[in-house]
N, C-alpha and C positions, 0 to 999 in steps of 0.2 A: 877175654876174648884176646888172642895172642896178636900183638903187633908187631915187635920187634923180639931178638934176645932176650933183651933186657928190659922190654917195657910192655905193660901190658895195663887194658882200659876195664874200666869200672864193669859189670856184668849190669845188663838192663834190668834185670830182676835177678830174686832172692826166691827162693823156695821154703816155705816154713811148714817145717815136717810133724807139728805138732808135737806129741811125747813120745819120743821112741822108744819101743818096745811094747808100748800099750797100744798099737794101734786098733788091735782088733779090738779094744773096747773103751775106744774115743767116745762112741753113743753113748756108754753109759755114764763116762766122765761128763759130757756133754750135761747132764740131765742137774746133777747138782750145782754145777756152775750158771748154767740157765737160769734155775731156783734163785740161787743168789742173788746174781744180777736182778733179776725183777724184783726181789726185795729190797735191794740195793735201791734202785730208781724210784718205786713207791715209799720207801722211808725219806730219802734226802730229800725229794722233792714236796713231801708230806713234811718233813721241819724245816726245811726253809719257808715253804708259804705259812704255814704256825708263828712262825718267827716274824713275818712281814703284818700276819694280820690280828697277830694278838700283841696290845700296845704295852702289857707288863712284862712282854720278854725284851721290848727296846731297851737292851743295859748292854753295857760291853760284853758281858761273860757270852750273852748269846748273838751278838753279832759275829763274835768268832766262831762260835759254833756254826753258824748258817755262813761262814767262809769254810770253815772245812766242808761242809755239806755240798757245798758245790765246787770245790777240790776233789770231793771223793767222786762225783757223779762224773765231771771230766775224765779222771785219772780210770775207773773203770769202762769207760764208753771208748778211750783211745784201746784198748786193748780185746776186752772180752767180744764182741761182735765180730772182730776179725778170728777168734779163737773157734767160736761156734761154726762159724763160715766154713774153716778148715774140718771140723770133726765131722759136721752133718753133709757138706757139699762137696769137700773133697778141693776145696778152693785156695791152693796153695800158694799161688804163686803173686808174687808184692813187687811193684815195679822198684826199681832202686830208691828212686828219689822219694817216693812214699813211705820207704824203709828208712828212712833218714828223719823224715819228717815223725812220723809215729815214734822213732828213739827220742827226738827232741821234746814231744808231748809227754812221755812217759815219765823220762827223767826230770821233766822240768817240773811238770803234777806233781810229783813225789818230794822234789823239794822243796816246795811251795807248801805242801801239805805239814811239813815236818818243820818248819818256820811258824806257820798257824798254831800248831800243837807248844811252840815254845811259846807263843803269844798268849795261849788258853793257861799256861802255867805262870807267868807272870800277871798276868790278870788275876788269877788266884790268889797268889804271892801278896799284891794288893789288895785285895778285898779282907783278906785275913789279917796280913798284918799293918794296915793303914784303912781299917774301916773307914774311919772320918773323913778321911782324905780322897775314898776312893773316887766319889762322883766328880771332882776336882783334879785328878791325876788323868782319869781315864777319861776325857772327854772325847763327841765324836769325831773333832778332828784329827786327836791325837791319834784314834782307832783306825780312821782312814789313813793317816801317813804312816801307819805300823802296817798296816794291811798292802800297803801299796810299796814301802821297801821290802816287805817278806816278797813278795810278787816279781819284785825287779829282780832281787838277789837270786829264787831261785830259775828265773827264765836268762838274765845275763850269765852266770855260770853254766848253764846248758847250753848255749849258743855255742863254742867253740867244737862240743860232739861230733855233728854233723860234719862241720868242715874238716876235724881230724881225722874222721872214718871216710870224707871223700878224697885225700891225698893217697889215701892207699890204695896200693896195686892188687887184684884180687884174680891169682892165677890157681887155686885151688876151688875145692868145688863150690856151688852158689846153693848149697842146701844148707840152713839155720835148723840144728836140733833145738828149735823154739814155738811155742804159739805166736810171740810177739818176735818185734826187733830189737833187742835187747843190745846196749852197746857193746860186750865184751862177748856174746855170741858171735856180733857179724865182724869185729874183728879177729877174733881168732880165725876167719876164714883167709886173710891176706897171709900173703908169703915174703911180706916185707916185717920189719920189727916193729913191734906196737908198744914199746917200752915208753913213746910219748905217752899215747894214750893210756895205757896203767899207769904212770906217775900224774897224768892229769886227773885220773878217774881216783887215785887216794885223796888228791889235793883235796875235790869238789866233797868228795866223804869229809874230810875232817873239817872243811869250812862248814858245812851244812849239818850232815848226819852229829857230830861227835860236839860241836858247839854247841846245837842245839839240845841232846842229851845234857852236857855239862850245865847249861841255863836250865833246863828243867829240872834236875839234879840239886843245883843250888837253891833253887825256888822250893821246893818241898823240905830241902833241908830247913831251910829258914822256916817254912809254913809249922811243919814238927816243932821246931823248937817255940813257937809262936802258942800252938795249939795244947803243948802241954804244961805251958806256963799259967794256962786259965783254970782259975779256981771252981769253976760250974764243969759238972759231969755231961749236965744239958747242952752246955755251950760249946764243949769239946766235941762231943757227938755230932752237932749240927755242925760245924768247921770240917771234920773230916768227910763227914757225906757230902759235902759240897766237892769235896776234891777225888770223891769213889768214881765217878764217872770218866773224868781224864787222866786220870792214873790208869785205867782200866784201856782205854781209846789208846794211849803213850805205848802200854804194853802189846796192846794189838797190832799195833804199826810197826815197831821197832824189831819185835823179837823177827820176825817174817823177811824185814829188810835186812837184818845183820845175817841170819842165817844165807841170805841169796847172796849177799856181798863178800863173804868171807868162802861160800863155795866156789863160785865164779873163780877166787883168787888161788886159793889154797888146797881145798878140797876136790878139785877135779877129779883123782885118781880112786878116791875115798867112798864118796858117797856117788851114788847111782844116777845117771843122769836124769831118770823118770822123775824120782824123788825130789830133785830140783827145780824142774820145771813145773810140776804141783806146785811146791811149796812157793815159786815165782809168780804165780797167777794167783795165788791165797794171797802173798803179800801184796796184789793191785785189789784182792776182791775184797778181803774180809774187814777192812776198815769202815768200806762203804756199806756193805752189812750188818756190821754189826754195831758201828757207832749208833744209829737211829735208835737200836733197841737198845742198845745198854745208856743212853742218856734220857729216854722215855723212859726207862725203867729207874735209875737212880737219880733223875731231879725231880722233886715236889712239882719245881713249877709248873717245867713241860709238861708231867700225869695231868695237874690242873686245869693247864690250857685245854689239856685234849679232851677233858672232861666237860668242859666250859663251849668249847667249840662244836662239839658234837649236840649237846643242849641247843645252845644258840640254831645251829639247823635245824634241829628237831622242832623247835618253837617256833620255826619262822614258817614251816608250812601248814 
């Protein structure tokens, strides 16, 4: 709303417009998204419960996996119900403060998820390169401190985002061409310079995404060197198999994440907005949906624990 010639107040609300150009098929787009959301809820809650229930899974690798599952649950729940309300009931309005809160949680949870993936890579590095010292290096206090540090890094680096947006004047349309409040989608509506927002966003991407990718890459380079040097083919196969699920989870997470990041900043005129928004939703939904399936299929201990769990449940009846 205009206050004076050079002063504007923040809008009371934004309009989340869904996927522009595909409004006629919103209902059909919602069906696979809703299905994926249900799968993610069942899969991640089941995986967390299984790790809690089965004592053989009370190990660092599975504690980190439980952290990843919880973060995945929070991430998709922050955005997908809102998207479904847009697709099904045309409930597009979101309060300005609620938009900032959603923005904080979306970016905060994705930042924490990246850190957990890095911790899981370091866990595999210690397990394969220092197997005899694994239990003494990754003790429960170390795991707790690493998880807390990762959480605090993600939260503290994301706190400035809402304040950087709140200081901006909004004199243009309040319609956001998206299904949730993404930082860049919101600041592009401002009529002032968003240079500080862009620079801080790039800095956070370097401190979280690039740093974590480098740590993961170094970890797997060292793992590869250690595995290749093993004399036994069976040992090499076993070592590779323990890393397959995590490599898959890393690819599932980072490929759509980097596509979304670079599209916002460099591909605005070449990538159709509808494609960008679909990938942005998949970026938040694919990892929660596929990670439990990937780990369930690729990790023998989890497969055995699932069989044991259902066998015990059947035997107790």
